[in-house]
C-alpha positions, 0 to 999 in steps of 0.5 A, a space after each residue: 282302292 283302299 286309302 292306305 296311310 303313307 309313311 312320313 320322311 322328314 326330320 323331327 323338329 323339337 320346337 315348343 308349341 306356341 299359341 295360335 288363333 282359336 275359333 269356337 273352342 269350348 270353355 277350357 277345364 279349370 283346376 278343381 272342377 273335376 275335369 282335369 286328369 287325376 282329380 277323382 270323380 268328375 261331373 262327367 262321371 269318370 274316375 281315375 286315380 292320380 298317375 293312372 295310365 287308363 281313364 274309366 269312361 262311364 256307360 253311356 249313349 252317344 251319336 256315332 258317325 256323321 249326318 249328311 250336314 256334318 259331312 258338308 261341314 267337314 268338306 267346308 272345313 277343308 276349304 277354309 284350310 286350303 285343302 281340296 276334298 270332296 263329300 265322298 272323302 267322308 262318306 264312310 262316316 254315314 249314317 249317324 246312329 245312336 250307340 250305347 256302350 258299357 263302361 270301359 277303360 282307355 289309355 290316357 295317352 298313346 302307347 309310348 316307345 318305352 312302354 312297348 319296349 317292355 313287351 319286346 323285352 319279354 318276347 311278347 312283341 316284335 321289334 319295330 323296324 326303327 333300324 331301317 331308316 327310322 331311328 329318329 322315331 326310336 325315343 322313349 317318350 314318343 308314341 310307338 309307330 311302325 307297328 301292324 294291327 297285330 303288333 298293337 293287339 299283341 302289346 295290349 294283350 301283354 298288358 291284359 287289355 285289348 284294342 278299343 273298338 271303333 265305337 269306344 274310340 269315337 266315344 272317348 274322342 267325342 264325349 257323351 255329347 258327340 263333340 266335333 273335336 276332342 276339345 270342342 266344336 272348332 278346330 284349333 291349330 295349337 291343340 294338336 300335332 297336325 298336318 296341312 295341304 301341300 307337298 310338305 304335309 307336316 305343319 311345323 307351326 304346331 311345334 313339331 314337324 313329325 311325332 311329338 312326345 305323348 301328352 304334348 298338347 294338354 289343351 287338346 284333352 277331352 273333358 274326361 282327360 284323355 290326351 292325343 285323340 286328335 293328331 300326332 299318330 293315327 291309332 289302330 282300332 279293333 274293327 275291320 273296315 267297312 265303307 258305311 255303318 249299319 243303320 239303326 241303334 247299336 249296343 256295344 258294336 264290335 264292327 264287321 264279323 269278317 274282313 271285307 274284300 280288301 281285308 283292311 282295318 281302321 285307324 282313327 284320330 289323324 296324325 302329324 300329316 293330317 289336315 283339320 277335317 281328319 282330326 274330327 272325332 268322327 273321321 275314319 281312315 281305311 288302312 292295310 293291317 299289315 302296314 308299318 308306317 311312321 304315322 300310325 300307333 295305338 292305345 289300349 282299352 279294357 272292359 270295366 268290371 262292375 264296381 271298379 
């Protein structure tokens, strides 16, 4: 059976995230070292004008997916966070394989309700069903949710963009060195809007019971300045789902040419209900592409033009 994401049903708690204990974080970016958003050329090879909505990632080669040892590590992380899981829960991350990607742009944050409403006003996008018991998510600064994969693709097309491929999304989240989390190797509860195990899967100690305004966790940004790639809302990508990756090296992979027997897609990044292991950059979830749920949103991407 497909592991289809379920909608959440708790009220929003507008608290401010506070510092939590951290384990194994990479050194944070420093003001002036070129690794913060809006500072032009960085040592990592990205460029973004101040205030720009998208970040350009340079053409690069990285390792996509997980090794068997990394699947075991993900299972162990569940245990350390009192979450029950099995290696089979992460088997769809296998095998780890080298991928070469051309340069592309990706949204700095998840698409907001305010941005999506411009597409609705232009009659190019469908209205999310906020009126059907989900009005608390209808706030301008929140990531837009309750959208199908087609809704997400329509919005990106409205902007002259597209959904990122699964490979592009993972490259953005893990960086050229294939980090485990967007910020580094270790999990840090203060750096993402995440969930936990239990009947109540939300985690208020990160400051939010449900969705947070985009950009609420700047400490969880990638080295290239991309925000919210772990937690808050899971994100649609363009690919159809398959339970394993093809073996061998790939160049600009687009995913399966046709849907599998379940006709399902992929969401990435985890959400406000996701425990730590599902916030890793390699983690994937199978999802019904027609589902409208309160913990799935998206961001857009576009291929970079030469010289731009």
